[in-house]
N, C-alpha and C positions, 0 to 999 in steps of 0.2 A: 505625333508628336507637335510638340509646337512648333512652326520655324526659327530660324535659328536668328539669334540678335545682329544684321550687318546692318551698313550702312546704309546700303542700295535698299534693302527688307526696311530701312525705317520711315524713307524716303518713298518708294512704292506706299505703305500703311500713310504717310502724311497725304498722299497726290487721294485717293482712294476718301480717307476720312474726308478732304477738303469739299469730293465732289456729292460726296453723303448728305452734309451739311446743308449744302446748297442746294441742295435737291429734297431737305427737311423743310428751309425757306419757301419752299418754289410747293408744297402741301398745305404748310402753315394758312401759307395765301391765299390757297382754294378753300383750306377748309373752314377760315372764317368770313368768307365772303356765305360760304356753303351755310353755317350755321347761323347766319341773322333769320331764315326765312323754314330753315329744316332745324327739327328734335336731332342733339348733340346723338347723341346715340344710332340714331341713321346714320348720320353723318360718320359717324365711328364703325359705324359696319360695312358702308359702303366702303372704306379706304381698304379696311382686310379684305372684302370680299372680291375688289378692285388688284388688289396683292397676290390673292392664292388663283384667281383665272389666268395672270400672266405669268405666275408661277410655277404652274400646272402649264402651261403651251409652250413656257423656254424650260422647263427640264425634265420636264415626263419625257419626252422624243429623245432628250439624253441620256438621261440613267433612270430613264423608266421604273421601275419596285422599290428602287435600290435607295431613290428618296425615304422612302418610311422604316428603314430600318436603319436601327439605334437598340441598346443596350439600357438607356438613359431616361424612358419615355416619364420620366415621374421634372424630371429638369423638363424637360421640352412640354410639357403641361403645363407649370407654374412659369417658365418662359410666357406663355400663352399667355398666365391673367394678369404676368404683368406689361404686356405689350396690350393688354387693352386700357387696365387702368391709367397706364403714363399717356395712351392716344386719348382715351377719356377726357381724364382730368387738361391734357394740353389743349382740349378741345375747346371745355368750358371755360375755360383760363379768356378762351382764346376773345370770347363773347365780349371783354371786359377790359379786355387790354392790348394795347399797339402791338403788332409784331415787333419793333424795336425794344420794344422790354421782354416779354420772352424771348427772345432769340439771346437778348443779354442775360439773363436769367439762367438762359439753356450752356454757354460757355463755361457753368459751373461746375457742371459732367464730368469736363478735364480735370478742372481739378479736385472732384469727390474722389474719379477714377487714378490720379495719381496717388492723394493719400491713403485707399483702402490696399493699390497694387501692393503697399510691401507688405502688409500684414497676411494677407492672404494668396497671395504671388508670388512674394518672397521678392519684389520685385525694390532697388537699391536709390533712390534717393539722393542724389549729391546736393550742395548747399543752392549750385543755380538753381536748380532743379524749387529747390527752399521759395529761393525769389520770385521764381516766378509766381509756385504758388500762393505766397499772401498779396504778390501785386495782381493778378485776379482775382483774388476772394475782396479788398477794398473796390477793384472797379463793381462787383457784382452789387457790392453796396450803397457802392456810388447811385446805380440805374433801382437798385430798389428803394434805397432813403427813408430807413423805418421811421416811424415817427411823427415824418412831412403830412407834410397836406397832399401829397400826388403819392400819397402809397393804398393802395386798395386792397384787402384781401386774397385777393387772386394771383396776387402773388405770391403768398405763404405757399397755394397750391403750385406754381410754380416751379417753388424751392420744390416741394415733396413730391415734383413728377419727375426733377433734377437728380435727387438720392434714391430718383426707382432705376431710371436709366444708367447712375453710373454702375447699379447693381445688375442690372441687363445687360451691359456690357464685359462687368467679370465674369456672369456669365458664363456667355456667351465664351469667353479666351480659356475660359476652361470646360469647353463642350468641345472647341476645336480642336482637344489634343485627342479625343477619341469618333466623332460623329465627323464626317466631311459638311464641307461649308451650304452648301445645297439643301443642306438638309438642316443644318439648322433653320438657316434662311425661309424652309418653306414651311417646317413644321406648324412653328408656334403663327401666323398667320392665317391659314387653314384651320387650327383650331380655334384660334381668333374669332373667325369670320363664321363656325359653327356656333360654341357659343356664344354669338349675341345674334343670330339671326332669329330666333323668337322671337327675343328682346326689341329687336329692328324692325320686323315682321310688325309685330301689333302695335310701334307707334308710328308708321310712315305715314309720309306726307311729303308732297312735292313741291318742292323750289313754284312759289310764286312766277306767275313768267310778268317780267318786266320788271321785278322785281326782291331786290337783295336787302331789304328794313333799313341795312347802313350800309355807306362804305369801309370799307377794310380799312385800316389803318397802314 
């Protein structure tokens, strides 16, 4: 069952999500540097391959084959495909957008999760949260500025990525009632690494030594 909604659990969740977004920023920074000289699909695959290797090294000694035990393979397969799409879209957009822009658009994820959680998970949105949602959405519009000279089509892909990631998080929340966090974290990474392997190996290209094409913003 899902963990009880208590003040302590909420604070723990906020801390973990904050750490998660800090690590996402580091991931995006390294990806922006790599996609300047390496095909995007190769960078995406390396991200999942590294994830799968590290997760195997950390979790297999602790959980063994129980990591693979689930009755919801279709959901995990769908999450693996979504994982590939989200990462591919994000890394492709990073070729054209500054990190500050993609990170700001990514904040839309929390707004979408709050909106989707009400009908999908039965969670209540009080008036204060509605105000926060409206303010957050206004902030995203300020960053994207549709119709202005600074608008880039890659921003639309970042918005699509935000929608996908919100759905991905809600699916994770639902699966947490049935599978262990380790299984939920492990299976999509391995699935994505396997799915992309033939395409990434066919497009393999090493970074040019001493050159990164363009400096990350």
